[in-house]
ZAVO-252709 format. One record per atom (N, C-alpha, C, O): x, y, z. Coordinates in pm, whole numbers, padded with zeros to 5 digits, always signed. Each point is the difference from the previous one (the first is absolute). Last residue first. Example, Ala and Ser with C-alpha at 12.3 -4.5 7.8 and 13.67 -1.06 7.14 Angstrom:
BEGIN
+01285-00225+00708/+00082+00119+00006/-00077+00109+00073/+00051+00111+00017/-00022-00683-00024/-00089+00119+00000/+00090+00120+00000/+00104-00002+00066/
***
This chain:
BEGIN
-02366+03393+01846/+00127+00041+00026/+00006+00150-00055/+00104+00065+00010/-00461-00363-00031/-00016+00039+00122/+00148+00047+00020/+00032+00018+00118/-00065-00381-00497/-00141+00089+00071/+00057+00030+00127/+00053-00086+00070/+00368+00012-00338/-00101-00093+00044/-00128+00093+00043/+00018+00112+00048/+00439-00020-00247/-00118+00032-00053/-00120-00082+00029/-00091-00025-00079/+00578+00052+00218/-00043-00088-00116/-00132+00018-00053/-00040-00070-00092/+00307+00257+00492/-00011+00076-00137/-00027-00080-00122/+00026+00040-00113/+00040-00199+00549/-00095+00085+00031/-00012+00115-00130/-00076+00097-00006/+00221-00653-00004/+00055+00141+00008/-00097+00089+00012/-00100-00022-00067/+00005-00491+00201/+00005+00094-00114/+00069+00141+00035/-00020+00051+00110/+00174-00502+00139/-00116+00114-00008/+00017+00074-00106/+00109+00038-00043/+00048-00529+00008/+00053+00105+00041/-00134+00099+00011/-00102-00013-00068/+00022-00500+00140/+00018+00085-00102/+00040+00127+00044/-00054+00038+00105/+00178-00488+00182/-00114+00109-00045/+00037+00080-00112/+00118+00022-00026/+00121-00492+00120/+00008+00127+00041/-00119+00069-00054/-00044-00026-00112/+00066-00454+00064/+00081+00017+00127/+00035+00148+00028/+00054+00022+00108/-00284-00299-00456/-00075+00083+00096/+00066+00004+00117/-00053-00019+00110/+00214-00216-00513/+00001-00060+00090/-00116+00085+00125/-00037-00061+00101/+00196+00269-00521/-00086-00115-00066/-00043-00090+00138/-00112-00050-00005/+00381+00454+00115/-00152+00009-00057/-00060-00109-00046/-00119-00016+00025/+00566-00057+00089/-00088+00057+00108/-00168+00032-00016/-00099-00040+00061/+00415-00039-00400/-00021-00141+00071/-00087+00045+00130/-00103-00057+00037/+00233+00396-00325/-00070-00065-00052/-00049-00108+00067/-00119-00031-00005/+00485+00281+00164/-00127+00037+00037/-00116-00047-00067/-00106+00013+00062/+00553-00157-00164/-00043-00044+00161/-00126+00062+00016/-00086-00067+00057/+00280+00150-00475/-00070-00152+00031/-00024-00005+00141/-00095-00066+00043/+00288+00451-00145/-00139+00006-00065/-00051-00116+00034/-00108-00011+00056/+00544+00046+00078/-00107+00065+00106/-00126+00003-00082/-00103-00006+00067/+00450-00166-00309/-00048-00102+00107/-00091+00078+00108/-00083-00057+00071/+00106+00241-00583/+00071+00003+00082/-00048-00125+00120/-00113-00047-00003/+00051+00125-00551/-00070-00017+00130/+00089-00051+00125/+00044-00115+00011/-00036+00392-00571/+00075-00087+00089/-00111-00004+00139/-00076+00093+00025/-00103-00054-00517/+00069+00118+00079/+00039-00135+00105/-00046-00114+00005/-00213+00040-00390/+00110+00033-00052/+00062+00085+00113/+00071+00095-00033/-00531-00241-00047/+00025+00137+00044/+00174+00025-00043/+00043+00108-00039/-00240-00554+00020/-00054+00080-00099/+00033+00148+00003/+00007+00064-00105/+00240-00412+00333/-00016-00030-00116/-00082+00091-00087/+00032+00025-00116/+00083+00039+00599/+00106-00003-00087/-00016-00045-00137/+00091+00035-00076/-00467+00108+00359/+00120+00091+00019/+00115-00051-00084/+00052+00081-00077/-00423-00367+00101/-00025+00118-00067/+00108+00133+00009/+00016+00085-00088/+00023-00534+00280/+00000+00000-00140/-00036+00143-00055/+00057+00048-00098/-00045-00085+00558/+00141-00022-00026/-00001+00009-00144/+00082+00073-00054/-00509-00064+00248/+00094+00135+00035/+00129-00041-00095/+00026+00064-00102/-00303-00429+00085/-00069+00120-00086/+00080+00134+00033/+00020+00084-00089/+00046-00455+00365/+00061-00030-00100/-00016+00098-00109/+00095+00032-00072/-00306+00026+00474/+00142+00012+00023/+00077-00056-00136/+00113+00043-00021/-00592-00066+00049/+00049+00151+00035/+00144+00008+00013/+00053+00107-00029/-00251-00560-00051/-00032+00119-00102/+00048+00121+00032/+00060+00058-00090/-00028-00365+00438/+00100-00005-00139/-00018+00068-00088/+00093+00066-00047/-00447-00028+00357/+00136+00045+00084/+00114-00017-00126/+00056+00098-00049/-00465-00301-00043/-00018+00156-00022/+00156+00072+00057/+00067+00086-00057/-00114-00573+00114/+00015+00037-00164/-00031+00152-00011/+00052+00057-00096/-00121-00209+00557/+00128-00009-00037/+00051+00039-00146/+00098+00071-00025/-00507-00068+00369/+00014+00079-00127/+00133+00008-00064/+00035+00096-00068/+00004-00331+00525/-00114+00076-00052/+00022+00084-00096/+00091+00082+00006/+00261-00238+00216/-00046-00121-00102/-00132+00045-00060/-00030-00027-00116/+00300+00222+00502/+00016+00069-00147/-00078-00071-00113/-00027+00052-00108/+00127-00217+00556/-00104+00060+00001/-00043+00097-00134/-00110+00046-00031/+00379-00506-00038/+00028+00118+00110/-00136+00087+00008/-00092-00029-00077/+00202-00361-00212/-00004-00060+00159/+00052+00123+00082/+00069-00005+00102/+00056+00098-00613/-00067-00087+00062/-00003-00025+00154/+00101+00025+00066/+00128+00320-00315/-00094+00016+00053/-00089-00096+00053/-00083+00025+00088/+00496-00094-00299/+00030+00076+00093/-00095+00034+00067/+00023+00008+00121/-00068-00278-00498/+00066-00047+00092/+00040+00079+00120/+00030-00064+00100/-00250+00269-00488/-00093-00075+00107/+00070-00102+00092/-00063-00033+00101/+00340+00295-00405/-00096+00088+00125/-00086-00070+00051/-00025+00020+00119/+00271-00275-00471/+00102+00060+00113/-00078+00076+00123/+00015-00024+00120/-00272-00081-00512/+00008-00123+00096/+00115+00024+00099/-00012-00043+00114/-00053+00388-00440/-00119-00025+00079/+00018-00130+00081/-00044+00006+00115/+00360+00061-00403/+00023+00088+00092/-00114+00021+00086/+00018+00036+00117/+00000-00362-00483/+00114-00038+00107/+00001+00105+00108/+00037-00034+00113/-00356+00106-00464/-00018-00094+00088/+00085-00050+00101/-00036-00039+00111/+00172+00372-00450/-00118+00054+00112/-00070-00145+00077/-00037+00020+00116/+00338-00096-00447/+00096+00060+00094/-00120+00065+00120/+00008+00000+00122/-00166-00240-00492/+00065-00097+00096/+00080+00098+00095/+00026-00041+00113/-00262+00263-00467/-00083-00066+00106/+00074-00096+00087/-00047-00017+00113/+00306+00233-00409/-00081+00087+00072/-00077-00063+00085/+00014+00015+00121/+00159-00259-00458/+00122+00055+00083/-00080+00091+00106/+00019-00037+00116/-00313-00148-00448/+00047-00099+00090/+00095+00063+00088/-00021-00017+00120/-00099+00287-00467/-00098-00010+00089/+00033-00084+00112/-00007+00044+00115/+00280-00049-00488/+00047+00142+00086/-00114+00011+00113/+00028+00053+00107/-00057-00398-00441/+00130-00003+00053/+00007+00105+00133/+00038-00020+00115/-00403+00037-00411/-00011-00102+00103/+00108-00009+00070/-00010-00001+00122/-00125+00470-00370/+00094-00146-00012/-00043-00095+00123/-00017+00041+00115/-00192+00377-00107/-00082-00086-00061/+00091-00127-00054/-00048-00109-00032/+00232+00499+00284/-00055-00123+00084/-00095-00083-00090/-00041-00105+00051/+00357+00486-00091/-00005-00087-00121/-00068-00131+00087/+00036-00117-00012/+00068+00526+00254/-00055+00036-00139/-00028-00072-00095/-00059+00039-00101/+00255-00165+00486/-00149+00024+00038/-00084+00071-00129/-00119-00003-00031/+00595-00079+00067/-00073-00131-00028/-00129+00039+00016/-00080-00063-00069/+00349+00402+00144/-00018-00034-00144/-00040-00116-00013/-00037-00029-00113/+00116+00158+00559/-00084+00120-00074/-00038-00051-00166/-00109+00012-00055/+00391-00277+00317/-00143-00045+00046/-00088+00093-00066/-00110-00029-00046/+00588+00141+00010/-00025-00120-00082/-00177-00032+00048/-00073-00014-00098/+00254+00355+00344/-00027+00027-00109/-00026-00093-00120/-00074+00028-00095/+00163-00143+00551/-00120+00096+00002/-00039+00037-00146/-00116-00007-00043/+00493-00239+00143/-00092-00092-00011/-00140+00078-00003/-00104-00047-00047/+00615+00183+00136/-00084+00061-00120/-00143-00115-00027/-00042+00000-00116/+00370-00032+00495/+00039-00055-00105/-00087+00019-00145/-00011-00078-00094/-00013+00311+00514/+00147-00016+00004/+00016-00107-00132/+00109-00001-00056/-00539+00126+00210/+00046+00106-00036/+00149-00016+00000/+00057+00109-00015/-00318-00463+00145/-00042+00046-00145/+00065+00117-00035/+00020+00014-00120/+00091-00204+00510/+00054-00075-00094/-00062+00046-00141/+00055-00013-00109/-00190+00217+00534/+00142+00022-00080/+00034-00097-00082/+00099+00036-00064/-00518-00077+00212/+00020+00142-00055/+00149+00008-00042/+00043+00031-00112/-00138-00422+00356/-00058+00005-00122/+00028+00125-00090/+00053-00004-00111/+00079-00026+00558/+00062-00052-00089/-00041-00016-00136/+00076+00016-00095/-00350+00150+00402/+00150+00078-00013/+00078-00041-00101/+00040+00066-00096/-00420-00291+00225/-00047+00112-00076/+00139+00079-00037/+00031+00050-00109/+00013-00412+00438/-00034-00042-00128/-00029+00122-00102/+00065-00005-00105/-00009+00115+00548/+00153-00086-00052/-00048-00046-00134/+00076+00028-00093/-00402+00173+00344/+00085+00086-00055/+00130-00023-00048/+00079+00074-00057/-00435-00403+00179/-00051+00088-00081/+00103+00099-00054/+00014+00019-00121/+00069-00224+00545/+00021-00103-00112/-00046+00069-00148/+00086-00004-00088/-00168+00251+00480/+00163-00037-00027/+00025-00069-00131/+00070+00031-00096/-00513-00005+00294/+00060+00147-00090/+00136-00004-00032/+00048+00055-00099/-00228-00422+00332/-00047-00002-00101/+00053+00140-00095/+00044+00006-00114/+00204-00263+00515/-00087+00110-00025/-00037-00001-00140/+00090-00009-00083/+00149-00366+00260/-00016+00082+00092/-00071+00128-00009/-00030+00049+00108/+00125-00381-00454/-00110-00058+00069/-00004+00062+00135/-00090-00040+00074/+00387+00057-00492/+00031-00065+00158/-00078+00001+00079/+00033-00039+00112/-00012-00005-00691/-00047+00054+00131/+00062-00041+00107/+00046-00114+00007/+00179+00097-00481/-00088-00071+00088/-00042+00072+00117/+00086+00059+00066/+00121+00048-00570/-00012+00056+00141/-00089-00061+00097/-00106+00059+00020/+00428-00169-00536/-00137-00015+00097/+00001+00083+00136/+00109+00009+00056/+00181+00175-00492/-00025-00123+00105/-00117-00002+00088/-00065+00092+00047/+00157+00016-00582/-00047+00079+00118/+00007-00102+00119/-00066-00104+00001/+00135-00042-00445/+00123+00050+00083/-00033+00061+00108/+00084+00005+00090/-00413-00149-00393/+00064-00120+00070/+00091+00048+00087/+00008-00047+00113/-00166+00339-00424/-00086+00002+00117/+00044-00102+00086/-00002+00022+00121/+00234+00025-00531/+00012+00105+00094/-00086-00006+00124/+00045+00041+00108/-00134-00366-00445/+00154-00018+00046/+00031+00113+00117/+00039-00031+00113/-00412+00072-00377/-00058-00087+00094/+00145-00042+00079/+00003-00020+00122/+00006+00304-00482/-00058+00049+00109/-00018-00095+00124/+00006+00033+00118/+00170-00163-00542/+00099+00082+00066/-00060+00070+00143/+00067+00024+00101/-00340-00285-00376/+00097-00100+00058/+00100+00073+00088/+00043-00038+00108/-00352+00249-00404/-00054-00063+00125/+00088-00073+00066/-00017-00009+00122/+00198+00165-00521/-00018+00116+00094/-00068-00035+00133/+00039+00044+00108/-00024-00360-00460/+00156+00026+00067/-00007+00096+00117/+00047-00014+00113/-00446-00089-00405/+00049-00106+00096/+00140+00029+00098/+00026-00030+00117/-00160+00327-00461/-00120-00004+00098/+00048-00097+00129/+00015+00026+00120/+00183-00005-00555/+00072+00086+00091/-00077+00007+00132/+00055+00018+00109/-00077-00484-00367/-00043+00121-00027/+00069+00118+00111/+00043-00034+00111/+00043-00463-00112/-00063+00041-00132/-00023+00161-00062/+00006+00043-00115/+00368-00278+00444/-00111+00069+00018/-00048+00000-00137/+00074+00030-00094/+00352-00269+00151/-00098+00012+00130/-00140+00050+00022/-00077-00047+00084/+00335+00067-00519/+00000-00159+00069/-00057-00026+00132/-00070-00097+00029/+00101+00513-00248/-00116-00063-00046/+00017-00167+00042/-00085-00089+00007/+00452+00388+00119/-00090+00019+00064/-00119-00087-00033/-00051-00069+00089/+00425+00010-00341/+00027-00026+00146/-00107+00036+00073/-00029-00087+00083/+00019+00273-00516/-00024-00166+00014/+00014-00053+00142/-00092-00064+00051/+00248+00516-00151/-00165-00005+00021/-00056-00147+00001/-00100-00035+00063/+00592+00139+00116/-00061+00007-00133/-00160-00022+00050/-00051-00052+00100/+00483+00246+00214/-00050-00120-00055/-00087+00043-00149/+00009+00106-00063/+00144+00177+00457/+00135-00041-00091/-00047-00137-00035/+00071-00092+00039/-00341+00431+00195/+00040-00145+00084/+00115-00037-00087/+00082-00070+00061/-00273+00464-00242/+00069+00003+00135/+00022-00101+00081/+00071+00014+00100/-00259-00085-00555/+00117+00092+00031/+00058+00019+00113/+00117-00034+00018/-00539-00187-00056/+00121-00076-00013/+00125+00055-00021/+00102-00056+00040/-00486+00318+00070/+00027-00093+00089/+00118-00103-00033/+00086-00033+00082/-00262+00313-00404/+00069+00098+00095/+00048-00094+00102/+00120+00001+00024/-00385-00213-00366/+00129+00035-00033/+00096+00060+00093/+00118-00033+00010/-00582-00033+00080/+00106-00125+00050/+00123+00032-00061/+00103-00027+00062/-00394+00449+00125/-00010-00104-00152/+00112-00110+00044/+00095+00016+00075/-00414+00421+00187/+00112-00090-00013/-00005-00110-00121/-00100-00046-00055/-00202+00445+00124/+00140+00006-00052/+00110-00099+00002/+00104+00000-00066/-00559-00063+00248/-00014+00025-00133/+00140+00051-00100/+00024-00025-00118/-00084-00055+00629/-00011-00116-00082/+00006+00038-00169/+00068-00065-00080/+00214+00390+00436/-00156-00054-00017/-00007-00117-00085/+00098-00028-00069/+00304+00274+00199/-00057+00033-00106/-00144-00021-00017/-00071+00054-00085/+00380-00127+00478/+00054+00114-00086/-00091+00058-00108/-00012+00120-00020/-00085-00541+00255/+00001+00107+00093/+00044+00150-00052/-00052+00104+00040/+00060-00509-00316/-00123+00037+00042/-00030+00132+00076/-00079+00091-00025/+00512-00274-00031/-00022+00045-00123/-00152+00061+00034/-00017+00122+00001/+00222-00377+00325/+00054+00144-00010/-00059+00028-00137/-00031+00118+00016/-00087-00527+00060/-00045+00087+00115/+00047+00137-00022/-00078+00095+00004/+00262-00416-00297/-00120+00030-00017/-00079+00084+00110/-00078+00086-00040/+00492-00229+00112/+00011+00102-00115/-00151+00036-00022/-00042+00115+00008/+00131-00468+00301/+00030+00136+00066/+00010+00111-00104/-00001+00117+00037/-00113-00564-00161/-00098+00054+00068/+00035+00149+00083/-00081+00086+00038/+00391-00325-00318/-00100+00024-00096/-00118+00066+00104/-00060+00101-00039/+00429-00263+00242/+00023+00095-00064/-00110+00050-00059/-00039+00113+00029/+00005-00509+00139/-00003+00097+00092/+00047+00141-00047/-00045+00098+00058/+00075-00482-00342/-00150+00015+00046/+00017+00116+00095/-00064+00098-00037/+00475-00231-00052/-00042+00102-00134/-00165+00001+00015/-00061+00094-00052/+00309-00358+00361/+00043+00133+00042/-00073+00102-00120/-00034+00117+00017/-00049-00580-00033/-00081+00047+00103/+00060+00158+00015/-00076+00091+00031/+00301-00362-00362/-00152+00010-00006/-00068+00089+00087/-00066+00096-00041/+00504-00206+00131/+00001+00103-00093/-00149+00022-00050/-00047+00113-00012/+00148-00343+00503/+00032-00032-00140/-00048+00127-00117/-00099+00070+00021/+00252+00026+00476/-00116-00037-00059/+00038-00065-00149/+00090+00049-00068/+00328-00055+00409/-00117+00117-00006/-00130-00088-00081/-00001-00122-00011/+00517-00087-00063/-00048+00065+00105/-00125+00103-00044/-00004+00058-00108/+00085-00506-00204/+00080+00142+00053/-00067+00048+00130/-00111-00038+00036/-00026-00340-00309/+00066-00030+00133/+00091+00124+00041/+00083+00005+00091/-00362+00001-00473/-00096-00024+00116/+00079-00031+00127/-00046+00012+00114/+00248+00060-00528/-00045+00137+00027/-00087-00034+00139/-00012+00083+00089/+00241-00436-00316/+00075+00087+00060/-00043+00115+00066/+00058+00052+00096/-00336-00351-00369/+00022-00065+00137/+00125+00096+00082/-00003+00007+00123/-00133+00117-00571/-00114+00022+00101/+00051-00043+00133/-00003+00072+00100/+00307-00179-00458/+00008+00164+00055/-00110+00015+00093/+00025+00060+00105/-00020-00482-00297/+00100+00014+00114/+00019+00135+00048/+00028+00031+00116/
***
C-alpha cells in the first residue's frame, strides 16, 4: 500500500528521482576527481543512499559513470540546421556544442574517459558521442557545395573543438569557431605572413 501511495504522489516516482540523483552525483564526482578516485561509496553517500541501491541498478562503477555521461550528453539540446546558410548553421551548432562542453564540465569528463578508453563502457560513450556529432555536421553539409571533402571538413572542425576543449584544456571563443568554419569551408584566404616572420627574402 505504501508503494501505491508513493506512485500517486506528485512529481517523479521516488525510484526515478533516486536514479536521476545518482546520475548527477556520479557525473559531478568524475568531473571533480576523475574515474580512478571516484568510488561507489562516495557516490552513495553524496546521493543519500546505499551502495546496494546502486548495485541494484549498475553492476559496476564504470557502468554508472558511462550512464551518467550519456545522460549529460542527452541533455544538450539539439540544434537543427535552418538551411539558409551553411556557415551560420555550423556556427550555431559548434558554438552550442562548445558552450555545453565548457559550462557542464563535459570537457574534463571526456578527458578522463579518454585516459580509460580501453574500458568498453567508456569507449562506447565516446564513439557514440562522436558519431552523433558527425551526423549533425553531415546534415548541415549534405546537398551543398561543401559536400565535397565533407568528412575532411568535419575532421577539421570537430578536431579543432576537441583539441582546444578536451586535449589542451583551454576555452574556445565564438570568434575562433567562426574563423575555423570559414577556413574549413574555404571562404577566407590565409592571412599574409608577417614581414618579420623570417620568410625568404625578408
